[in-house]
C-alpha positions as CSV (number, residue, x, y, z in Angstrom):
1,M,70.3,105.4,92.2
2,E,68.8,103.0,89.7
3,L,72.3,101.9,88.8
4,L,72.8,100.5,92.3
5,R,69.8,98.2,91.9
6,I,71.3,96.4,88.9
7,N,71.4,92.6,88.7
8,L,75.1,91.9,89.3
9,E,74.8,88.5,87.8
10,Q,74.6,90.2,84.4
11,Y,78.1,91.4,84.9
12,E,81.2,89.2,84.7
13,L,82.7,91.0,87.8
14,P,85.2,89.1,90.1
15,K,83.5,88.1,93.3
16,F,86.8,87.8,95.2
17,W,90.1,89.7,95.3
18,Y,93.3,87.6,95.1
19,N,95.6,87.8,98.2
20,I,99.1,86.8,97.0
21,T,100.5,86.9,100.5
22,A,99.0,83.5,101.0
23,D,101.2,82.1,98.3
24,L,104.5,83.8,98.7
25,P,107.4,81.4,98.9
26,N,109.1,83.6,101.5
27,K,106.6,85.4,103.8
28,L,106.8,89.1,104.3
29,A,109.0,90.5,107.0
30,P,106.7,92.1,109.7
31,A,106.2,95.8,110.0
32,L,108.2,97.1,113.0
33,D,108.1,99.9,115.4
34,I,111.3,102.0,116.0
35,H,112.4,99.7,118.7
36,G,112.5,96.7,116.3
37,N,109.4,95.1,117.7
38,P,106.5,93.9,115.4
39,A,104.1,96.8,115.0
40,S,100.8,96.1,116.7
41,L,97.4,96.5,115.1
42,D,96.6,98.9,117.9
43,D,99.4,101.2,116.7
44,M,98.1,101.1,113.1
45,A,94.5,101.6,114.4
46,K,95.5,105.2,115.1
47,I,95.2,105.9,111.4
48,F,93.3,102.9,109.8
49,P,89.9,101.4,110.8
50,H,89.8,97.8,112.0
51,T,87.9,96.9,108.8
52,I,90.9,97.8,106.7
53,L,93.4,96.3,109.1
54,E,91.6,92.9,108.8
55,Q,92.4,92.9,105.1
56,E,95.9,94.2,105.6
57,V,96.8,91.0,107.6
58,A,94.4,88.7,105.8
59,T,95.8,85.1,105.2
60,A,93.1,83.7,103.0
61,R,94.0,83.3,99.3
62,Y,90.8,84.9,98.2
63,V,88.8,87.7,100.0
64,E,85.2,88.3,99.1
65,I,84.3,91.6,97.5
66,P,81.3,93.2,99.3
67,E,78.2,93.5,97.2
68,E,78.1,97.3,97.8
69,V,81.6,97.6,96.3
70,R,80.7,95.4,93.3
71,R,77.7,97.5,92.6
72,I,79.8,100.6,92.2
73,Y,82.5,98.7,90.3
74,A,79.7,97.8,87.8
75,Q,79.6,101.5,86.8
76,W,82.7,100.8,84.7
77,R,83.7,97.2,85.2
78,P,84.3,94.7,83.7
79,I,86.7,96.6,81.4
80,P,87.4,95.1,77.9
81,L,90.7,93.7,77.2
82,C,92.1,95.3,74.0
83,R,94.6,94.0,71.4
84,A,96.9,96.7,70.0
85,H,96.6,95.5,66.3
86,R,97.7,98.8,64.8
87,L,100.7,99.2,67.1
88,E,101.7,95.6,66.2
89,E,101.5,96.5,62.5
90,I,103.5,99.7,62.9
91,L,106.2,97.8,64.9
92,E,106.2,94.9,62.4
93,T,106.4,92.5,65.3
94,P,105.1,88.9,65.5
95,A,104.2,89.6,69.1
96,K,100.6,89.9,70.2
97,I,100.2,93.0,72.4
98,Y,97.2,93.2,74.8
99,Y,96.3,96.0,77.2
100,K,93.9,96.6,80.0
101,Y,92.6,100.2,79.6
102,E,91.7,101.5,83.1
103,G,90.9,105.0,81.9
104,M,87.2,104.1,81.7
105,S,86.5,104.7,85.4
106,A,84.9,107.9,86.5
107,A,88.3,109.1,87.8
108,G,90.1,108.1,84.6
109,S,92.5,105.6,86.1
110,H,92.8,102.2,88.0
111,K,92.8,103.9,91.4
112,P,89.0,103.6,92.1
113,N,89.6,99.8,92.3
114,S,90.9,100.4,95.8
115,A,89.3,103.8,96.6
116,I,85.8,102.4,96.5
117,P,86.4,99.5,99.0
118,Q,88.5,101.8,101.2
119,A,85.7,104.3,101.4
120,Y,83.2,101.5,102.0
121,Y,85.2,99.9,104.8
122,N,85.8,103.3,106.5
123,K,82.1,104.1,106.3
124,L,81.3,100.7,107.8
125,A,83.6,101.4,110.7
126,G,81.9,104.7,111.5
127,V,84.7,107.0,110.3
128,K,83.5,110.6,109.6
129,R,86.3,112.0,107.5
130,L,89.2,110.8,105.3
131,T,92.7,112.2,104.6
132,T,95.1,111.2,102.0
133,E,98.0,112.3,99.8
134,T,98.3,112.3,96.0
135,G,101.1,112.8,93.5
136,A,99.8,113.0,90.0
137,G,96.3,113.4,91.4
138,Q,94.9,110.1,90.2
139,W,94.6,108.7,93.7
140,G,93.3,112.0,95.1
141,A,90.6,112.2,92.4
142,S,89.7,108.5,93.0
143,I,89.3,108.8,96.8
144,S,87.4,112.1,96.3
145,Y,84.9,110.2,94.0
146,A,84.7,107.3,96.4
147,G,84.1,109.7,99.3
148,Q,81.1,111.1,97.5
149,M,79.8,107.6,96.9
150,F,79.7,107.0,100.6
151,G,79.1,110.5,102.0
152,L,82.6,111.0,103.4
153,P,84.5,114.3,103.2
154,V,88.1,114.1,102.1
155,R,91.2,116.3,102.6
156,V,93.9,115.7,100.0
157,Y,97.5,116.7,100.5
158,M,98.8,117.1,96.9
159,V,102.5,117.1,96.3
160,R,103.3,120.8,95.5
161,V,105.0,120.1,92.1
162,S,101.9,118.2,90.9
163,Y,99.5,120.7,92.6
164,D,101.1,123.3,90.2
165,Q,101.4,121.0,87.1
166,K,98.1,119.1,87.3
167,V,95.5,121.9,87.7
168,F,92.7,120.0,86.1
169,R,93.1,116.9,88.4
170,R,93.0,119.3,91.3
171,S,89.8,120.8,90.0
172,T,88.4,117.3,89.6
173,M,89.0,116.6,93.3
174,T,87.3,119.9,94.2
175,A,84.3,119.1,91.9
176,W,83.8,115.9,93.9
177,G,83.8,117.9,97.1
178,S,87.3,117.4,98.5
179,E,89.6,120.0,100.1
180,V,92.9,120.0,98.2
181,I,96.0,121.3,100.0
182,A,99.4,121.8,98.4
183,S,102.1,119.8,100.3
184,P,104.1,120.9,102.1
185,S,101.6,123.1,103.9
186,E,101.3,125.1,107.0
187,L,98.6,122.9,108.4
188,T,100.9,120.2,109.9
189,K,104.1,120.1,111.8
190,A,105.6,117.9,109.0
191,G,104.7,120.6,106.4
192,R,105.9,123.5,108.5
193,D,109.2,121.8,109.2
194,A,109.7,121.2,105.5
195,L,109.0,124.8,104.6
196,A,111.3,126.1,107.3
197,A,114.1,124.0,105.8
198,D,113.2,125.1,102.2
199,K,110.5,127.6,101.6
200,N,110.5,126.5,97.9
201,C,110.1,122.8,98.6
202,R,108.4,121.0,95.8
203,G,107.3,118.2,98.0
204,S,107.3,114.5,97.8
205,L,104.9,111.6,98.2
206,G,106.6,110.7,101.5
207,L,106.1,114.2,102.8
208,A,102.5,114.4,101.7
209,I,101.9,111.1,103.4
210,S,103.3,112.5,106.7
211,E,101.0,115.4,106.5
212,A,97.9,113.2,105.8
213,V,98.9,110.8,108.6
214,E,99.5,113.6,111.1
215,D,96.1,115.1,110.3
216,A,94.4,111.8,110.9
217,I,96.3,111.1,114.1
218,N,95.1,114.4,115.5
219,D,91.4,113.9,114.8
220,P,89.7,110.9,116.3
221,N,86.9,111.0,113.7
222,T,89.3,110.8,110.8
223,C,91.2,107.9,109.2
224,Y,93.9,107.9,106.6
225,T,93.7,106.2,103.2
226,L,96.6,105.2,101.0
227,G,96.5,104.6,97.2
228,S,99.4,102.1,96.9
229,V,102.1,100.2,98.8
230,M,100.1,98.4,101.4
231,N,98.8,94.8,101.2
232,H,95.1,95.6,101.0
233,V,95.6,98.1,98.2
234,C,97.6,95.6,96.1
235,M,94.8,93.0,96.8
236,H,92.0,95.4,95.7
237,Q,93.7,96.1,92.4
238,T,93.8,92.4,91.4
239,V,90.3,92.9,89.9
240,M,92.3,93.9,86.8
241,G,94.4,90.8,86.5
242,L,91.5,88.5,87.4
243,E,89.4,90.0,84.7
244,C,92.3,89.6,82.3
245,K,92.7,85.9,83.0
246,K,89.1,85.2,82.3
247,Q,89.1,87.3,79.1
248,L,92.3,85.7,77.8
249,A,91.0,82.2,78.6
250,K,88.0,82.9,76.3
251,I,90.4,83.3,73.3
252,D,92.7,80.6,74.5
253,E,95.5,83.0,75.2
254,Y,98.0,83.3,78.1
255,P,100.7,86.0,78.4
256,D,104.4,85.3,78.2
257,I,105.1,88.8,79.6
258,V,103.1,91.0,82.0
259,I,104.2,94.6,82.4
260,G,103.1,97.4,84.7
261,A,104.4,100.7,85.8
262,C,105.6,100.7,89.4
263,G,105.8,103.5,91.9
264,G,104.4,102.3,95.1
265,G,103.2,99.2,93.2
266,S,99.4,99.3,92.9
267,S,99.0,99.0,89.1
268,F,101.8,96.5,88.7
269,S,100.4,94.3,91.5
270,G,96.9,94.5,90.1
271,I,97.8,93.3,86.6
272,A,100.6,90.9,87.6
273,F,99.7,89.2,90.9
274,P,96.9,86.9,89.6
275,F,99.3,85.6,86.9
276,L,102.1,85.3,89.4
277,G,99.8,83.2,91.5
278,D,99.7,80.7,88.6
279,K,103.6,80.6,88.6
280,L,103.7,80.2,92.4
281,Y,101.3,77.2,91.9
282,D,103.5,75.7,89.3
283,E,100.9,76.0,86.6
284,P,102.6,74.7,83.4
285,K,101.2,77.6,81.3
286,A,103.0,80.1,83.7
287,K,106.3,78.3,83.8
288,N,108.2,80.8,81.7
289,L,106.1,83.8,82.6
290,R,108.0,87.1,83.0
291,C,106.5,90.0,85.0
292,I,108.3,93.3,84.6
293,A,107.9,96.3,87.0
294,V,108.8,99.6,85.2
295,E,110.0,102.6,87.1
296,P,111.5,106.0,86.1
297,T,115.2,106.5,86.1
298,S,114.6,109.6,88.3
299,C,113.1,107.5,91.1
300,P,114.6,104.1,90.8
301,S,113.7,102.4,94.1
302,L,113.9,98.8,92.8
303,T,116.8,99.2,90.5
304,K,119.0,101.5,92.7
305,G,117.5,101.2,96.2
306,V,118.3,98.8,99.0
307,F,116.2,96.1,100.5
308,T,115.8,97.2,104.1
309,Y,113.5,98.6,106.7
310,D,112.4,102.2,106.2
311,F,109.5,104.5,107.0
312,G,106.7,104.8,104.5
313,D,106.7,108.6,105.0
314,A,109.2,111.4,105.3
315,S,108.6,112.2,109.0
316,G,108.6,108.7,110.5
317,Y,105.0,108.5,111.5
318,T,104.4,105.1,109.8
319,P,105.7,101.7,111.0
320,L,108.9,100.5,109.5
321,M,108.4,98.3,106.4
322,K,111.0,96.1,104.7
323,M,111.1,97.3,101.1
324,Y,113.4,98.5,98.4
325,T,114.0,102.2,99.3
326,L,115.9,105.3,98.3
327,G,115.5,106.6,101.8
328,H,112.3,108.1,103.4
329,D,113.6,111.7,103.0
330,F,114.4,111.2,99.3
331,M,113.2,114.4,97.4
332,P,112.5,113.4,93.8
333,P,112.9,115.7,90.8
334,G,109.8,117.2,89.3
335,I,109.2,114.6,86.6
336,H,105.7,114.5,85.0
337,A,104.9,110.9,86.0
338,G,103.9,112.2,89.5
339,G,102.4,108.9,90.5
340,L,105.7,107.2,90.3
341,R,107.6,109.6,92.6
342,Y,107.8,107.5,95.7
343,H,110.9,106.5,97.6
344,G,110.0,102.9,98.2
345,C,107.6,100.2,97.0
346,S,105.1,97.7,98.2
347,P,106.8,95.2,100.6
348,I,105.1,92.4,98.6
349,I,106.7,93.6,95.4
350,A,110.0,94.1,97.2
351,Q,109.9,90.5,98.5
352,L,109.0,89.1,95.0
353,Y,111.9,91.1,93.4
354,N,114.3,90.0,96.1
355,D,113.3,86.4,95.4
356,K,113.8,86.9,91.7
357,M,110.2,86.1,90.9
358,I,109.7,89.4,89.0
359,E,112.0,91.7,87.0
360,A,112.4,95.5,87.2
361,V,113.7,98.1,84.7
362,A,114.1,101.8,84.9
363,V,113.3,104.0,81.9
364,P,114.0,107.7,81.1
365,Q,111.3,110.3,80.9
366,L,111.7,111.2,77.2
367,A,111.6,107.6,76.1
368,T,108.3,107.1,77.9
369,F,106.7,110.1,76.2
370,D,108.1,108.8,72.9
371,A,106.2,105.6,73.5
372,G,103.1,107.3,74.7
373,V,102.8,109.4,71.6
374,Q,103.5,106.3,69.4
375,F,100.8,104.4,71.2
376,A,98.3,107.4,70.9
377,R,98.9,107.6,67.1
378,A,98.4,103.9,66.7
379,E,95.6,103.1,69.1
380,G,93.9,106.5,69.6
381,I,94.2,106.6,73.4
382,I,96.4,109.4,74.9
383,P,97.9,107.6,78.0
384,A,98.8,109.1,81.4
385,P,102.6,109.6,81.9
386,E,102.7,106.8,84.4
387,S,101.1,104.4,81.8
388,C,103.8,105.5,79.3
389,H,106.4,103.6,81.3
390,A,104.6,100.3,80.8
391,I,104.0,101.1,77.1
392,R,107.7,101.8,76.6
393,V,108.8,98.4,77.9
394,A,105.9,96.7,76.0
395,I,107.2,98.2,72.8
396,D,110.8,97.3,73.6
397,E,109.8,93.7,74.3
398,A,107.8,93.6,71.0
399,L,110.8,94.9,69.1
400,K,112.9,92.1,70.7
401,C,110.4,89.6,69.3
402,K,110.8,91.3,65.9
403,Q,114.5,90.6,66.1
404,S,114.2,87.0,67.3
405,G,111.1,86.1,65.3
406,E,109.3,84.9,68.5
407,A,105.6,85.4,68.6
408,K,105.2,86.2,72.3
409,T,102.0,87.4,74.0
410,I,102.5,90.7,75.8
411,L,100.0,92.1,78.4
412,F,100.4,95.5,80.0
413,C,98.3,97.8,82.2
414,L,97.2,101.1,80.6
415,T,96.5,102.6,84.0
416,G,94.6,105.7,82.8
417,H,94.1,108.4,80.2
418,G,96.3,111.5,79.9
419,H,93.6,114.1,79.3
420,F,94.6,116.1,82.4
421,D,98.3,115.7,81.5
422,M,98.3,117.6,78.2
423,L,100.5,120.4,79.7
424,S,103.2,117.7,80.2
425,Y,102.7,116.5,76.6
426,E,102.9,120.2,75.4
427,R,106.3,120.5,77.2
428,Y,107.4,117.3,75.6
429,F,106.4,118.5,72.1
430,S,108.2,121.8,72.7
431,G,111.4,120.2,73.8
432,E,111.2,121.4,77.4
433,L,111.2,118.0,79.1
434,E,114.5,116.3,79.8
435,N,115.8,113.0,81.2
436,Y,117.1,112.7,84.7
437,D,119.0,109.8,85.9
438,Y,119.1,109.9,89.7
439,P,122.8,109.7,90.6
440,Q,124.1,106.8,92.8
441,E,125.8,109.3,95.1
442,A,122.5,111.0,95.8
443,V,121.0,107.7,96.6
444,Q,123.8,106.9,99.0
445,K,123.4,110.3,100.7
446,S,119.7,109.7,101.2
447,L,120.3,106.1,102.5
448,E,122.5,107.6,105.2
449,H,119.4,108.7,107.0
450,L,117.7,105.2,107.2
451,P,116.3,104.6,110.6
452,K,118.5,103.0,113.2
453,I,116.3,100.3,114.7
454,E,116.8,100.1,118.5
455,K,117.4,96.6,119.8
């Protein structure tokens, strides 16, 4: 490909990812096995190659981005930083609203920022096949695209409710050569058990993870890939925030507020962590910085969950991670922001939230679609349902500025376009969507099944 022989010096691409674990005031609690002992890399090597595990436990503040990865990044990066002038005018706010539009990637979202390096490192380690899960389909599409870039076949376990709702994302994965399986499926014990308990099970990200992990464990030539939550994924996504910092510096700007949607945490970490690094370093410009993680009221892991050890999947195949969780067997309602239907969050985000370094807010489904439509009519971009969560809070913060008269600078991550989500928008326009506030009693019931760590 001629594109792969480009001169990278012509592109203002970051040369390093930012690893915030090097700067955390309180270090992360270690992953544990069921006996309460620190999980070994040998245990994790059953599903991840050593090349990925080296990044997962990296202690360096900056990790070099391989040239092969940067060359593929250059197909769509760097991405322009946009100012929402028309939205500001409509809101009559003194605030400046900036957004990083990640829908310019081939997969239409921010997810290739991690899919490309994950495929590269698996190929480097000699892996022959990849498995993964996907909710809304953005990660599944991204790893399918990345698999094609490096000649790796991919099997995607797609949460059943999204498999039915997001037909075109499923077709996109197939177009890039992936095998897409509705989860729960009959291919794995985890899937068969779920179907035996409920033949109409709509699935969850935790359950789809179990199926993908089980598949990888049973094939020595296969490794598992994950689109969020883990340290290396959060680190890969910092290309977004690093680009933003450089772009804002060119116009002598710095955000007062950084906002990102938060399910597992990949988009929030990518946009926020490079700025949080300034705050952790006591940079004067970041002294009053606020970083807000936005989640749906139907899956409120940060705002209603508990900070404790839990499995990352429904069947208990993964090590135990300390995070805010709703319980690993949490079965979410079928909201249309499928990428945010996860029972927990990144341990890094959980630690930052527990240390009060970041904020979290839960927003209802209808309010997010209201915001997405308002943004589309002002700025022309139809956002993905996940992105609408960040837009909702960006608008809310801009309206607070209108009331107070403060001219704050607001930055949010527009994670991707909603072109494959138009059936969701159609349901919104026809009044078929509804809000769902996950009840506290349901959270408590799910938390009853938290793992009992043996001592």
